[in-house]
All heavy atoms as a GROMACS GRO file, in nm:
protein
  631
    1MET      N    1   0.084  -0.116   0.000
    1MET     CA    2   0.000   0.000   0.000
    1MET      C    3   0.089   0.123   0.000
    1MET      O    4   0.184   0.132   0.076
    1MET     CB    5  -0.089  -0.001   0.124
    1MET     CG    6  -0.173   0.119   0.139
    1MET     SD    7  -0.278   0.098   0.284
    1MET     CE    8  -0.306   0.264   0.325
    2ASN      N    9   0.058   0.219  -0.086
    2ASN     CA   10   0.133   0.344  -0.092
    2ASN      C   11   0.064   0.450  -0.009
    2ASN      O   12  -0.058   0.464  -0.014
    2ASN     CB   13   0.145   0.393  -0.236
    2ASN     CG   14   0.235   0.303  -0.319
    2ASN    OD1   15   0.326   0.242  -0.267
    2ASN    ND2   16   0.208   0.296  -0.446
    3ALA      N   17   0.141   0.525   0.065
    3ALA     CA   18   0.091   0.638   0.142
    3ALA      C   19   0.162   0.761   0.091
    3ALA      O   20   0.284   0.763   0.080
    3ALA     CB   21   0.116   0.618   0.290
    4LEU      N   22   0.087   0.864   0.058
    4LEU     CA   23   0.145   0.987   0.006
    4LEU      C   24   0.163   1.088   0.118
    4LEU      O   25   0.078   1.102   0.204
    4LEU     CB   26   0.054   1.045  -0.103
    4LEU     CG   27   0.028   0.954  -0.221
    4LEU    CD1   28  -0.073   1.016  -0.315
    4LEU    CD2   29   0.156   0.922  -0.295
    5CYS      N   30   0.276   1.158   0.114
    5CYS     CA   31   0.308   1.255   0.219
    5CYS      C   32   0.380   1.372   0.155
    5CYS      O   33   0.471   1.353   0.074
    5CYS     CB   34   0.395   1.189   0.324
    5CYS     SG   35   0.437   1.296   0.462
    6ASP      N   36   0.341   1.495   0.190
    6ASP     CA   37   0.408   1.612   0.132
    6ASP      C   38   0.517   1.668   0.224
    6ASP      O   39   0.573   1.771   0.198
    6ASP     CB   40   0.308   1.720   0.092
    6ASP     CG   41   0.239   1.785   0.210
    6ASP    OD1   42   0.252   1.735   0.322
    6ASP    OD2   43   0.170   1.886   0.189
    7SER      N   44   0.549   1.597   0.329
    7SER     CA   45   0.653   1.641   0.423
    7SER      C   46   0.773   1.547   0.417
    7SER      O   47   0.767   1.433   0.462
    7SER     CB   48   0.598   1.644   0.566
    7SER     OG   49   0.702   1.667   0.656
    8GLN      N   50   0.881   1.598   0.361
    8GLN     CA   51   1.004   1.518   0.352
    8GLN      C   52   1.055   1.484   0.492
    8GLN      O   53   1.106   1.375   0.515
    8GLN     CB   54   1.110   1.595   0.274
    8GLN     CG   55   1.226   1.511   0.229
    8GLN     CD   56   1.187   1.411   0.122
    8GLN    OE1   57   1.101   1.437   0.038
    8GLN    NE2   58   1.250   1.296   0.124
    9SER      N   59   1.036   1.573   0.588
    9SER     CA   60   1.079   1.548   0.726
    9SER      C   61   1.001   1.433   0.788
    9SER      O   62   1.058   1.348   0.856
    9SER     CB   63   1.062   1.674   0.810
    9SER     OG   64   1.142   1.776   0.762
   10ALA      N   65   0.871   1.429   0.765
   10ALA     CA   66   0.789   1.321   0.819
   10ALA      C   67   0.828   1.187   0.758
   10ALA      O   68   0.833   1.086   0.829
   10ALA     CB   69   0.642   1.350   0.794
   11ILE      N   70   0.856   1.186   0.630
   11ILE     CA   71   0.899   1.062   0.564
   11ILE      C   72   1.031   1.015   0.624
   11ILE      O   73   1.048   0.897   0.654
   11ILE     CB   74   0.912   1.083   0.411
   11ILE    CG1   75   0.774   1.107   0.349
   11ILE    CG2   76   0.981   0.964   0.346
   11ILE    CD1   77   0.778   1.148   0.204
   12HIS      N   78   1.124   1.108   0.643
   12HIS     CA   79   1.254   1.071   0.701
   12HIS      C   80   1.239   1.016   0.843
   12HIS      O   81   1.301   0.916   0.878
   12HIS     CB   82   1.348   1.191   0.700
   12HIS     CG   83   1.484   1.160   0.752
   12HIS    ND1   84   1.573   1.081   0.684
   12HIS    CD2   85   1.545   1.196   0.866
   12HIS    CE1   86   1.684   1.069   0.755
   12HIS    NE2   87   1.669   1.138   0.867
   13LEU      N   88   1.156   1.081   0.924
   13LEU     CA   89   1.135   1.033   1.061
   13LEU      C   90   1.073   0.894   1.064
   13LEU      O   91   1.107   0.810   1.147
   13LEU     CB   92   1.045   1.130   1.138
   13LEU     CG   93   1.111   1.251   1.198
   13LEU    CD1   94   1.005   1.342   1.257
   13LEU    CD2   95   1.212   1.212   1.304
   14ALA      N   96   0.979   0.870   0.972
   14ALA     CA   97   0.910   0.742   0.971
   14ALA      C   98   0.997   0.628   0.920
   14ALA      O   99   0.980   0.514   0.959
   14ALA     CB  100   0.784   0.752   0.885
   15THR      N  101   1.092   0.660   0.832
   15THR     CA  102   1.173   0.554   0.773
   15THR      C  103   1.309   0.536   0.840
   15THR      O  104   1.376   0.436   0.818
   15THR     CB  105   1.196   0.580   0.623
   15THR    OG1  106   1.255   0.709   0.607
   15THR    CG2  107   1.065   0.573   0.547
   16ASN      N  108   1.350   0.631   0.923
   16ASN     CA  109   1.479   0.624   0.989
   16ASN      C  110   1.460   0.576   1.133
   16ASN      O  111   1.402   0.647   1.215
   16ASN     CB  112   1.546   0.762   0.988
   16ASN     CG  113   1.685   0.759   1.044
   16ASN    OD1  114   1.738   0.654   1.078
   16ASN    ND2  115   1.745   0.875   1.057
   17PRO      N  116   1.509   0.459   1.166
   17PRO     CA  117   1.487   0.404   1.300
   17PRO      C  118   1.573   0.466   1.411
   17PRO      O  119   1.556   0.434   1.526
   17PRO     CB  120   1.523   0.256   1.283
   17PRO     CG  121   1.620   0.254   1.171
   17PRO     CD  122   1.581   0.366   1.080
   18ALA      N  123   1.663   0.556   1.377
   18ALA     CA  124   1.752   0.615   1.478
   18ALA      C  125   1.674   0.707   1.573
   18ALA      O  126   1.578   0.772   1.534
   18ALA     CB  127   1.862   0.694   1.409
   19TYR      N  128   1.717   0.708   1.696
   19TYR     CA  129   1.657   0.796   1.796
   19TYR      C  130   1.725   0.932   1.789
   19TYR      O  131   1.847   0.941   1.780
   19TYR     CB  132   1.675   0.735   1.936
   19TYR     CG  133   1.630   0.828   2.046
   19TYR    CD1  134   1.496   0.839   2.080
   19TYR    CD2  135   1.722   0.906   2.115
   19TYR    CE1  136   1.454   0.926   2.179
   19TYR    CE2  137   1.682   0.992   2.215
   19TYR     CZ  138   1.547   1.001   2.246
   19TYR     OH  139   1.506   1.087   2.344
   20HIS      N  140   1.648   1.038   1.791
   20HIS     CA  141   1.702   1.174   1.790
   20HIS      C  142   1.643   1.250   1.907
   20HIS      O  143   1.530   1.226   1.948
   20HIS     CB  144   1.664   1.245   1.660
   20HIS     CG  145   1.719   1.180   1.538
   20HIS    ND1  146   1.849   1.190   1.500
   20HIS    CD2  147   1.660   1.100   1.445
   20HIS    CE1  148   1.869   1.123   1.389
   20HIS    NE2  149   1.756   1.066   1.354
   21SER      N  150   1.720   1.342   1.960
   21SER     CA  151   1.670   1.422   2.073
   21SER      C  152   1.549   1.505   2.033
   21SER      O  153   1.465   1.537   2.115
   21SER     CB  154   1.781   1.514   2.125
   21SER     OG  155   1.822   1.604   2.024
   22ARG      N  156   1.536   1.537   1.904
   22ARG     CA  157   1.421   1.615   1.858
   22ARG      C  158   1.293   1.534   1.850
   22ARG      O  159   1.186   1.588   1.837
   22ARG     CB  160   1.449   1.674   1.720
   22ARG     CG  161   1.556   1.779   1.722
   22ARG     CD  162   1.567   1.842   1.586
   22ARG     NE  163   1.702   1.888   1.565
   22ARG     CZ  164   1.755   1.914   1.449
   22ARG    NH1  165   1.684   1.896   1.340
   22ARG    NH2  166   1.877   1.955   1.439
   23THR      N  167   1.304   1.403   1.857
   23THR     CA  168   1.185   1.318   1.846
   23THR      C  169   1.145   1.255   1.979
   23THR      O  170   1.054   1.173   1.982
   23THR     CB  171   1.208   1.206   1.743
   23THR    OG1  172   1.317   1.124   1.786
   23THR    CG2  173   1.237   1.262   1.606
   24LYS      N  174   1.210   1.293   2.087
   24LYS     CA  175   1.179   1.230   2.214
   24LYS      C  176   1.038   1.263   2.263
   24LYS      O  177   0.984   1.193   2.346
   24LYS     CB  178   1.282   1.267   2.320
   24LYS     CG  179   1.283   1.412   2.359
   24LYS     CD  180   1.392   1.436   2.461
   24LYS     CE  181   1.398   1.583   2.498
   24LYS     NZ  182   1.506   1.611   2.590
   25HIS      N  183   0.976   1.368   2.209
   25HIS     CA  184   0.840   1.404   2.249
   25HIS      C  185   0.734   1.315   2.184
   25HIS      O  186   0.619   1.315   2.226
   25HIS     CB  187   0.812   1.549   2.212
   25HIS     CG  188   0.805   1.573   2.065
   25HIS    ND1  189   0.916   1.583   1.986
   25HIS    CD2  190   0.698   1.584   1.982
   25HIS    CE1  191   0.879   1.602   1.861
   25HIS    NE2  192   0.747   1.602   1.856
   26ILE      N  193   0.771   1.236   2.085
   26ILE     CA  194   0.676   1.148   2.017
   26ILE      C  195   0.646   1.029   2.105
   26ILE      O  196   0.736   0.957   2.148
   26ILE     CB  197   0.730   1.103   1.880
   26ILE    CG1  198   0.754   1.224   1.791
   26ILE    CG2  199   0.634   1.006   1.813
   26ILE    CD1  200   0.825   1.193   1.660
   27ASP      N  201   0.520   1.009   2.134
   27ASP     CA  202   0.476   0.901   2.221
   27ASP      C  203   0.513   0.765   2.160
   27ASP      O  204   0.505   0.746   2.039
   27ASP     CB  205   0.325   0.908   2.241
   27ASP     CG  206   0.277   0.830   2.361
   27ASP    OD1  207   0.325   0.716   2.378
   27ASP    OD2  208   0.194   0.881   2.436
   28VAL      N  209   0.553   0.673   2.243
   28VAL     CA  210   0.597   0.540   2.200
   28VAL      C  211   0.490   0.469   2.117
   28VAL      O  212   0.520   0.398   2.022
   28VAL     CB  213   0.636   0.454   2.323
   28VAL    CG1  214   0.670   0.313   2.282
   28VAL    CG2  215   0.752   0.518   2.396
   29ARG      N  216   0.363   0.491   2.146
   29ARG     CA  217   0.257   0.420   2.073
   29ARG      C  218   0.252   0.457   1.926
   29ARG      O  219   0.196   0.385   1.846
   29ARG     CB  220   0.122   0.444   2.138
   29ARG     CG  221   0.078   0.587   2.135
   29ARG     CD  222  -0.052   0.608   2.207
   29ARG     NE  223  -0.072   0.751   2.229
   29ARG     CZ  224  -0.166   0.801   2.301
   29ARG    NH1  225  -0.250   0.722   2.362
   29ARG    NH2  226  -0.177   0.929   2.315
   30TYR      N  227   0.314   0.570   1.888
   30TYR     CA  228   0.314   0.611   1.747
   30TYR      C  229   0.431   0.549   1.670
   30TYR      O  230   0.438   0.561   1.549
   30TYR     CB  231   0.316   0.763   1.734
   30TYR     CG  232   0.192   0.825   1.791
   30TYR    CD1  233   0.196   0.904   1.905
   30TYR    CD2  234   0.068   0.802   1.733
   30TYR    CE1  235   0.081   0.960   1.959
   30TYR    CE2  236  -0.048   0.856   1.786
   30TYR     CZ  237  -0.039   0.935   1.898
   30TYR     OH  238  -0.153   0.989   1.951
   31HIS      N  239   0.521   0.484   1.739
   31HIS     CA  240   0.634   0.422   1.671
   31HIS      C  241   0.593   0.296   1.594
   31HIS      O  242   0.672   0.240   1.520
   31HIS     CB  243   0.746   0.391   1.770
   31HIS     CG  244   0.815   0.515   1.820
   31HIS    ND1  245   0.909   0.582   1.745
   31HIS    CD2  246   0.800   0.585   1.935
   31HIS    CE1  247   0.951   0.687   1.813
   31HIS    NE2  248   0.887   0.691   1.928
   32PHE      N  249   0.468   0.252   1.608
   32PHE     CA  250   0.422   0.136   1.531
   32PHE      C  251   0.430   0.163   1.381
   32PHE      O  252   0.443   0.071   1.301
   32PHE     CB  253   0.281   0.096   1.572
   32PHE     CG  254   0.172   0.178   1.507
   32PHE    CD1  255   0.112   0.136   1.390
   32PHE    CD2  256   0.131   0.298   1.565
   32PHE    CE1  257   0.013   0.212   1.332
   32PHE    CE2  258   0.032   0.374   1.507
   32PHE     CZ  259  -0.027   0.331   1.389
   33LEU      N  260   0.424   0.290   1.342
   33LEU     CA  261   0.435   0.324   1.200
   33LEU      C  262   0.568   0.277   1.142
   33LEU      O  263   0.574   0.229   1.029
   33LEU     CB  264   0.422   0.474   1.180
   33LEU     CG  265   0.283   0.532   1.198
   33LEU    CD1  266   0.287   0.683   1.187
   33LEU    CD2  267   0.186   0.474   1.098
   34ARG      N  268   0.673   0.289   1.220
   34ARG     CA  269   0.804   0.241   1.172
   34ARG      C  270   0.801   0.092   1.148
   34ARG      O  271   0.858   0.043   1.051
   34ARG     CB  272   0.912   0.276   1.273
   34ARG     CG  273   0.944   0.423   1.275
   34ARG     CD  274   1.058   0.452   1.368
   34ARG     NE  275   1.090   0.593   1.362
   34ARG     CZ  276   1.160   0.655   1.453
   34ARG    NH1  277   1.208   0.589   1.556
   34ARG    NH2  278   1.185   0.783   1.441
   35HIS      N  279   0.734   0.016   1.235
   35HIS     CA  280   0.725  -0.128   1.217
   35HIS      C  281   0.645  -0.164   1.093
   35HIS      O  282   0.679  -0.256   1.020
   35HIS     CB  283   0.663  -0.194   1.340
   35HIS     CG  284   0.746  -0.178   1.464
   35HIS    ND1  285   0.870  -0.237   1.478
   35HIS    CD2  286   0.724  -0.109   1.578
   35HIS    CE1  287   0.920  -0.205   1.595
   35HIS    NE2  288   0.833  -0.126   1.659
   36VAL      N  289   0.538  -0.092   1.068
   36VAL     CA  290   0.455  -0.117   0.950
   36VAL      C  291   0.534  -0.085   0.823
   36VAL      O  292   0.529  -0.160   0.725
   36VAL     CB  293   0.326  -0.032   0.957
   36VAL    CG1  294   0.247  -0.043   0.828
   36VAL    CG2  295   0.241  -0.076   1.074
   37ILE      N  296   0.609   0.024   0.826
   37ILE     CA  297   0.690   0.062   0.710
   37ILE      C  298   0.804  -0.036   0.689
   37ILE      O  299   0.831  -0.079   0.577
   37ILE     CB  300   0.741   0.207   0.726
   37ILE    CG1  301   0.623   0.303   0.716
   37ILE    CG2  302   0.845   0.240   0.621
   37ILE    CD1  303   0.654   0.444   0.758
   38ASP      N  304   0.873  -0.074   0.797
   38ASP     CA  305   0.982  -0.172   0.787
   38ASP      C  306   0.932  -0.306   0.736
   38ASP      O  307   1.004  -0.377   0.665
   38ASP     CB  308   1.051  -0.191   0.922
   38ASP     CG  309   1.135  -0.070   0.962
   38ASP    OD1  310   1.167   0.011   0.873
   38ASP    OD2  311   1.166  -0.058   1.082
   39GLY      N  312   0.810  -0.342   0.772
   39GLY     CA  313   0.752  -0.468   0.727
   39GLY      C  314   0.707  -0.467   0.582
   39GLY      O  315   0.670  -0.569   0.525
   40GLY      N  316   0.706  -0.349   0.520
   40GLY     CA  317   0.670  -0.338   0.380
   40GLY      C  318   0.520  -0.330   0.353
   40GLY      O  319   0.478  -0.333   0.238
   41LYS      N  320   0.441  -0.318   0.459
   41LYS     CA  321   0.296  -0.308   0.439
   41LYS      C  322   0.257  -0.171   0.386
   41LYS      O  323   0.156  -0.158   0.318
   41LYS     CB  324   0.222  -0.335   0.570
   41LYS     CG  325   0.236  -0.479   0.616
   41LYS     CD  326   0.159  -0.502   0.743
   41LYS     CE  327   0.175  -0.647   0.787
   41LYS     NZ  328   0.100  -0.675   0.908
   42VAL      N  329   0.336  -0.069   0.419
   42VAL     CA  330   0.310   0.067   0.373
   42VAL      C  331   0.440   0.124   0.316
   42VAL      O  332   0.547   0.106   0.374
   42VAL     CB  333   0.261   0.158   0.488
   42VAL    CG1  334   0.252   0.302   0.446
   42VAL    CG2  335   0.128   0.110   0.540
   43VAL      N  336   0.429   0.191   0.202
   43VAL     CA  337   0.543   0.258   0.140
   43VAL      C  338   0.510   0.407   0.134
   43VAL      O  339   0.410   0.446   0.074
   43VAL     CB  340   0.569   0.204  -0.002
   43VAL    CG1  341   0.684   0.279  -0.068
   43VAL    CG2  342   0.597   0.056   0.002
   44LEU      N  343   0.593   0.488   0.200
   44LEU     CA  344   0.573   0.633   0.197
   44LEU      C  345   0.634   0.690   0.071
   44LEU      O  346   0.748   0.660   0.037
   44LEU     CB  347   0.637   0.699   0.319
   44LEU     CG  348   0.567   0.683   0.451
   44LEU    CD1  349   0.647   0.750   0.561
   44LEU    CD2  350   0.428   0.740   0.446
   45LYS      N  351   0.557   0.772   0.002
   45LYS     CA  352   0.606   0.837  -0.119
   45LYS      C  353   0.587   0.986  -0.108
   45LYS      O  354   0.488   1.033  -0.054
   45LYS     CB  355   0.531   0.784  -0.241
   45LYS     CG  356   0.562   0.639  -0.269
   45LYS     CD  357   0.512   0.598  -0.404
   45LYS     CE  358   0.556   0.455  -0.428
   45LYS     NZ  359   0.538   0.416  -0.564
   46LYS      N  360   0.684   1.061  -0.162
   46LYS     CA  361   0.677   1.207  -0.161
   46LYS      C  362   0.566   1.252  -0.255
   46LYS      O  363   0.550   1.204  -0.364
   46LYS     CB  364   0.811   1.264  -0.208
   46LYS     CG  365   0.815   1.415  -0.218
   46LYS     CD  366   0.820   1.479  -0.082
   46LYS     CE  367   0.843   1.629  -0.096
   46LYS     NZ  368   0.739   1.711  -0.047
   47PHE      N  369   0.488   1.346  -0.207
   47PHE     CA  370   0.375   1.401  -0.279
   47PHE      C  371   0.390   1.552  -0.274
   47PHE      O  372   0.391   1.610  -0.166
   47PHE     CB  373   0.245   1.355  -0.210
   47PHE     CG  374   0.119   1.392  -0.279
   47PHE    CD1  375   0.093   1.348  -0.407
   47PHE    CD2  376   0.024   1.468  -0.216
   47PHE    CE1  377  -0.025   1.380  -0.471
   47PHE    CE2  378  -0.094   1.501  -0.278
   47PHE     CZ  379  -0.119   1.456  -0.406
   48HIS      N  380   0.410   1.615  -0.389
   48HIS     CA  381   0.437   1.759  -0.390
   48HIS      C  382   0.316   1.837  -0.339
   48HIS      O  383   0.202   1.804  -0.370
   48HIS     CB  384   0.474   1.806  -0.530
   48HIS     CG  385   0.546   1.936  -0.528
   48HIS    ND1  386   0.482   2.055  -0.511
   48HIS    CD2  387   0.678   1.965  -0.537
   48HIS    CE1  388   0.570   2.154  -0.512
   48HIS    NE2  389   0.690   2.101  -0.528
   49THR      N  390   0.342   1.940  -0.263
   49THR     CA  391   0.235   2.018  -0.201
   49THR      C  392   0.143   2.084  -0.303
   49THR      O  393   0.026   2.108  -0.276
   49THR     CB  394   0.292   2.122  -0.103
   49THR    OG1  395   0.187   2.177  -0.027
   49THR    CG2  396   0.366   2.231  -0.175
   50ARG      N  397   0.193   2.113  -0.423
   50ARG     CA  398   0.106   2.177  -0.523
   50ARG      C  399  -0.001   2.081  -0.575
   50ARG      O  400  -0.096   2.122  -0.638
   50ARG     CB  401   0.188   2.235  -0.638
   50ARG     CG  402   0.234   2.132  -0.736
   50ARG     CD  403   0.315   2.188  -0.848
   50ARG     NE  404   0.422   2.092  -0.866
   50ARG     CZ  405   0.540   2.117  -0.910
   50ARG    NH1  406   0.573   2.236  -0.944
   50ARG    NH2  407   0.630   2.023  -0.921
   51GLU      N  408   0.014   1.951  -0.549
   51GLU     CA  409  -0.083   1.850  -0.591
   51GLU      C  410  -0.170   1.802  -0.475
   51GLU      O  411  -0.249   1.710  -0.491
   51GLU     CB  412  -0.010   1.731  -0.653
   51GLU     CG  413   0.074   1.768  -0.774
   51GLU     CD  414   0.165   1.656  -0.817
   51GLU    OE1  415   0.170   1.552  -0.748
   51GLU    OE2  416   0.230   1.671  -0.920
   52ASN      N  417  -0.156   1.864  -0.360
   52ASN     CA  418  -0.223   1.818  -0.240
   52ASN      C  419  -0.353   1.896  -0.215
   52ASN      O  420  -0.350   2.013  -0.177
   52ASN     CB  421  -0.129   1.834  -0.119
   52ASN     CG  422  -0.182   1.768   0.004
   52ASN    OD1  423  -0.295   1.721   0.008
   52ASN    ND2  424  -0.099   1.763   0.106
   53CYS      N  425  -0.465   1.832  -0.238
   53CYS     CA  426  -0.595   1.897  -0.219
   53CYS      C  427  -0.626   1.925  -0.072
   53CYS      O  428  -0.707   2.012  -0.042
   53CYS     CB  429  -0.706   1.810  -0.277
   53CYS     SG  430  -0.698   1.797  -0.454
   54ALA      N  431  -0.564   1.853   0.017
   54ALA     CA  432  -0.590   1.873   0.160
   54ALA      C  433  -0.540   2.008   0.210
   54ALA      O  434  -0.578   2.051   0.318
   54ALA     CB  435  -0.526   1.761   0.240
   55ASP      N  436  -0.458   2.075   0.131
   55ASP     CA  437  -0.407   2.206   0.172
   55ASP      C  438  -0.519   2.305   0.202
   55ASP      O  439  -0.503   2.391   0.288
   55ASP     CB  440  -0.316   2.265   0.065
   55ASP     CG  441  -0.178   2.203   0.066
   55ASP    OD1  442  -0.149   2.125   0.159
   55ASP    OD2  443  -0.099   2.232  -0.025
   56ILE      N  444  -0.632   2.294   0.134
   56ILE     CA  445  -0.739   2.390   0.159
   56ILE      C  446  -0.798   2.375   0.299
   56ILE      O  447  -0.863   2.465   0.348
   56ILE     CB  448  -0.852   2.382   0.053
   56ILE    CG1  449  -0.922   2.247   0.054
   56ILE    CG2  450  -0.800   2.415  -0.084
   56ILE    CD1  451  -1.046   2.241  -0.032
   57PHE      N  452  -0.771   2.262   0.362
   57PHE     CA  453  -0.820   2.238   0.499
   57PHE      C  454  -0.715   2.270   0.605
   57PHE      O  455  -0.747   2.275   0.723
   57PHE     CB  456  -0.864   2.093   0.515
   57PHE     CG  457  -0.969   2.051   0.416
   57PHE    CD1  458  -0.942   1.956   0.321
   57PHE    CD2  459  -1.096   2.108   0.418
   57PHE    CE1  460  -1.039   1.916   0.230
   57PHE    CE2  461  -1.193   2.070   0.328
   57PHE     CZ  462  -1.164   1.974   0.233
   58THR      N  463  -0.590   2.289   0.564
   58THR     CA  464  -0.483   2.303   0.661
   58THR      C  465  -0.405   2.433   0.656
   58THR      O  466  -0.331   2.464   0.748
   58THR     CB  467  -0.381   2.188   0.645
   58THR    OG1  468  -0.326   2.192   0.513
   58THR    CG2  469  -0.447   2.053   0.669
   59LYS      N  470  -0.417   2.510   0.545
   59LYS     CA  471  -0.339   2.633   0.534
   59LYS      C  472  -0.404   2.730   0.438
   59LYS      O  473  -0.488   2.691   0.357
   59LYS     CB  474  -0.196   2.603   0.490
   59LYS     CG  475  -0.186   2.532   0.356
   59LYS     CD  476  -0.043   2.503   0.319
   59LYS     CE  477  -0.007   2.362   0.357
   59LYS     NZ  478   0.117   2.313   0.306
   60PRO      N  479  -0.366   2.857   0.445
   60PRO     CA  480  -0.420   2.953   0.350
   60PRO      C  481  -0.369   2.923   0.209
   60PRO      O  482  -0.251   2.890   0.192
   60PRO     CB  483  -0.365   3.088   0.397
   60PRO     CG  484  -0.303   3.064   0.529
   60PRO     CD  485  -0.281   2.918   0.544
   61VAL      N  486  -0.456   2.932   0.111
   61VAL     CA  487  -0.416   2.905  -0.028
   61VAL      C  488  -0.464   3.020  -0.117
   61VAL      O  489  -0.553   3.096  -0.080
   61VAL     CB  490  -0.474   2.771  -0.080
   61VAL    CG1  491  -0.415   2.653  -0.005
   61VAL    CG2  492  -0.625   2.769  -0.072
   62THR      N  493  -0.406   3.027  -0.236
   62THR     CA  494  -0.447   3.128  -0.332
   62THR      C  495  -0.583   3.089  -0.390
   62THR      O  496  -0.627   2.974  -0.379
   62THR     CB  497  -0.346   3.140  -0.446
   62THR    OG1  498  -0.342   3.014  -0.516
   62THR    CG2  499  -0.207   3.174  -0.395
   63VAL      N  500  -0.648   3.186  -0.453
   63VAL     CA  501  -0.778   3.159  -0.515
   63VAL      C  502  -0.763   3.054  -0.624
   63VAL      O  503  -0.848   2.965  -0.638
   63VAL     CB  504  -0.838   3.290  -0.571
   63VAL    CG1  505  -0.963   3.262  -0.652
   63VAL    CG2  506  -0.867   3.388  -0.460
   64GLU      N  507  -0.654   3.064  -0.699
   64GLU     CA  508  -0.628   2.966  -0.805
   64GLU      C  509  -0.617   2.824  -0.750
   64GLU      O  510  -0.676   2.730  -0.802
   64GLU     CB  511  -0.500   3.004  -0.879
   64GLU     CG  512  -0.464   2.909  -0.992
   64GLU     CD  513  -0.334   2.950  -1.059
   64GLU    OE1  514  -0.312   3.072  -1.078
   64GLU    OE2  515  -0.256   2.860  -1.091
   65LYS      N  516  -0.542   2.808  -0.641
   65LYS     CA  517  -0.527   2.676  -0.580
   65LYS      C  518  -0.660   2.629  -0.520
   65LYS      O  519  -0.695   2.511  -0.529
   65LYS     CB  520  -0.420   2.678  -0.471
   65LYS     CG  521  -0.411   2.548  -0.392
   65LYS     CD  522  -0.280   2.482  -0.399
   65LYS     CE  523  -0.285   2.348  -0.329
   65LYS     NZ  524  -0.159   2.299  -0.291
   66LEU      N  525  -0.735   2.720  -0.460
   66LEU     CA  526  -0.866   2.685  -0.404
   66LEU      C  527  -0.957   2.629  -0.513
   66LEU      O  528  -1.020   2.526  -0.495
   66LEU     CB  529  -0.931   2.806  -0.338
   66LEU     CG  530  -1.071   2.786  -0.284
   66LEU    CD1  531  -1.071   2.684  -0.171
   66LEU    CD2  532  -1.131   2.917  -0.239
   67ARG      N  533  -0.962   2.697  -0.628
   67ARG     CA  534  -1.046   2.649  -0.738
   67ARG      C  535  -1.000   2.513  -0.788
   67ARG      O  536  -1.080   2.425  -0.815
   67ARG     CB  537  -1.044   2.750  -0.852
   67ARG     CG  538  -1.122   2.874  -0.820
   67ARG     CD  539  -1.125   2.969  -0.938
   67ARG     NE  540  -1.200   3.088  -0.902
   67ARG     CZ  541  -1.163   3.211  -0.933
   67ARG    NH1  542  -1.054   3.232  -1.004
   67ARG    NH2  543  -1.236   3.312  -0.896
   68TRP      N  544  -0.867   2.494  -0.799
   68TRP     CA  545  -0.814   2.366  -0.844
   68TRP      C  546  -0.849   2.254  -0.746
   68TRP      O  547  -0.891   2.146  -0.786
   68TRP     CB  548  -0.662   2.375  -0.862
   68TRP     CG  549  -0.603   2.245  -0.904
   68TRP    CD1  550  -0.595   2.195  -1.030
   68TRP    CD2  551  -0.545   2.147  -0.819
   68TRP    NE1  552  -0.536   2.072  -1.028
   68TRP    CE2  553  -0.504   2.039  -0.900
   68TRP    CE3  554  -0.524   2.138  -0.681
   68TRP    CZ2  555  -0.442   1.926  -0.848
   68TRP    CZ3  556  -0.463   2.025  -0.631
   68TRP    CH2  557  -0.423   1.920  -0.714
   69CYS      N  558  -0.834   2.283  -0.617
   69CYS     CA  559  -0.866   2.182  -0.515
   69CYS      C  560  -1.014   2.146  -0.515
   69CYS      O  561  -1.049   2.028  -0.507
   69CYS     CB  562  -0.825   2.232  -0.376
   69CYS     SG  563  -0.647   2.241  -0.351
   70LEU      N  564  -1.100   2.247  -0.525
   70LEU     CA  565  -1.243   2.220  -0.528
   70LEU      C  566  -1.280   2.135  -0.649
   70LEU      O  567  -1.360   2.041  -0.638
   70LEU     CB  568  -1.322   2.351  -0.527
   70LEU     CG  569  -1.316   2.431  -0.398
   70LEU    CD1  570  -1.385   2.566  -0.418
   70LEU    CD2  571  -1.378   2.354  -0.284
   71ALA      N  572  -1.221   2.164  -0.763
   71ALA     CA  573  -1.246   2.085  -0.883
   71ALA      C  574  -1.192   1.944  -0.868
   71ALA      O  575  -1.258   1.846  -0.907
   71ALA     CB  576  -1.184   2.154  -1.005
   72SER      N  577  -1.075   1.930  -0.810
   72SER     CA  578  -1.015   1.798  -0.791
   72SER      C  579  -1.095   1.712  -0.695
   72SER      O  580  -1.100   1.590  -0.708
   72SER     CB  581  -0.872   1.812  -0.739
   72SER     OG  582  -0.791   1.876  -0.834
   73LEU      N  583  -1.159   1.777  -0.599
   73LEU     CA  584  -1.242   1.705  -0.503
   73LEU      C  585  -1.383   1.678  -0.555
   73LEU      O  586  -1.464   1.615  -0.489
   73LEU     CB  587  -1.250   1.782  -0.371
   73LEU     CG  588  -1.119   1.793  -0.293
   73LEU    CD1  589  -1.132   1.892  -0.179
   73LEU    CD2  590  -1.077   1.657  -0.242
   74GLY      N  591  -1.412   1.732  -0.674
   74GLY     CA  592  -1.543   1.711  -0.734
   74GLY      C  593  -1.651   1.803  -0.678
   74GLY      O  594  -1.769   1.776  -0.692
   75LEU      N  595  -1.609   1.912  -0.617
   75LEU     CA  596  -1.704   2.006  -0.557
   75LEU      C  597  -1.736   2.124  -0.649
   75LEU      O  598  -1.820   2.205  -0.619
   75LEU     CB  599  -1.648   2.059  -0.426
   75LEU     CG  600  -1.620   1.953  -0.319
   75LEU    CD1  601  -1.550   2.015  -0.200
   75LEU    CD2  602  -1.749   1.886  -0.276
   76GLN      N  603  -1.666   2.129  -0.763
   76GLN     CA  604  -1.686   2.237  -0.858
   76GLN      C  605  -1.644   2.186  -0.995
   76GLN      O  606  -1.552   2.103  -1.005
   76GLN     CB  607  -1.599   2.355  -0.815
   76GLN     CG  608  -1.598   2.472  -0.908
   76GLN     CD  609  -1.508   2.582  -0.852
   76GLN    OE1  610  -1.509   2.610  -0.734
   76GLN    NE2  611  -1.429   2.641  -0.938
   77GLU      N  612  -1.704   2.234  -1.100
   77GLU     CA  613  -1.666   2.192  -1.234
   77GLU      C  614  -1.532   2.251  -1.270
   77GLU      O  615  -1.498   2.361  -1.230
   77GLU     CB  616  -1.772   2.238  -1.336
   77GLU     CG  617  -1.902   2.162  -1.322
   77GLU     CD  618  -1.999   2.200  -1.432
   77GLU    OE1  619  -1.955   2.244  -1.539
   77GLU    OE2  620  -2.118   2.184  -1.409
   78ARG      N  621  -1.455   2.175  -1.347
   78ARG     CA  622  -1.321   2.222  -1.389
   78ARG      C  623  -1.330   2.323  -1.498
   78ARG      O  624  -1.405   2.334  -1.579
   78ARG     CB  625  -1.237   2.105  -1.436
   78ARG     CG  626  -1.196   2.019  -1.319
   78ARG     CD  627  -1.104   1.910  -1.363
   78ARG     NE  628  -1.083   1.823  -1.248
   78ARG     CZ  629  -0.967   1.775  -1.214
   78ARG    NH1  630  -0.862   1.799  -1.284
   78ARG    NH2  631  -0.955   1.700  -1.109
   0.00000   0.00000   0.00000
């Protein structure tokens, strides 16, 4: 199964098993993602932010991007 992610940092954290002082705040129960990825059940792939429709729910976007996202989600005609 492929999982798309627009954060290169998140992909690196999920695929790198090394412990870092910057990640000590992450609860142990979330480390199961590393096991799932190491087992090959999920493959993280980089997804460019300009192709990410979820941006309209998480950050301010331009009118052009808003229209593209709405059309991509099927909420408006292209």
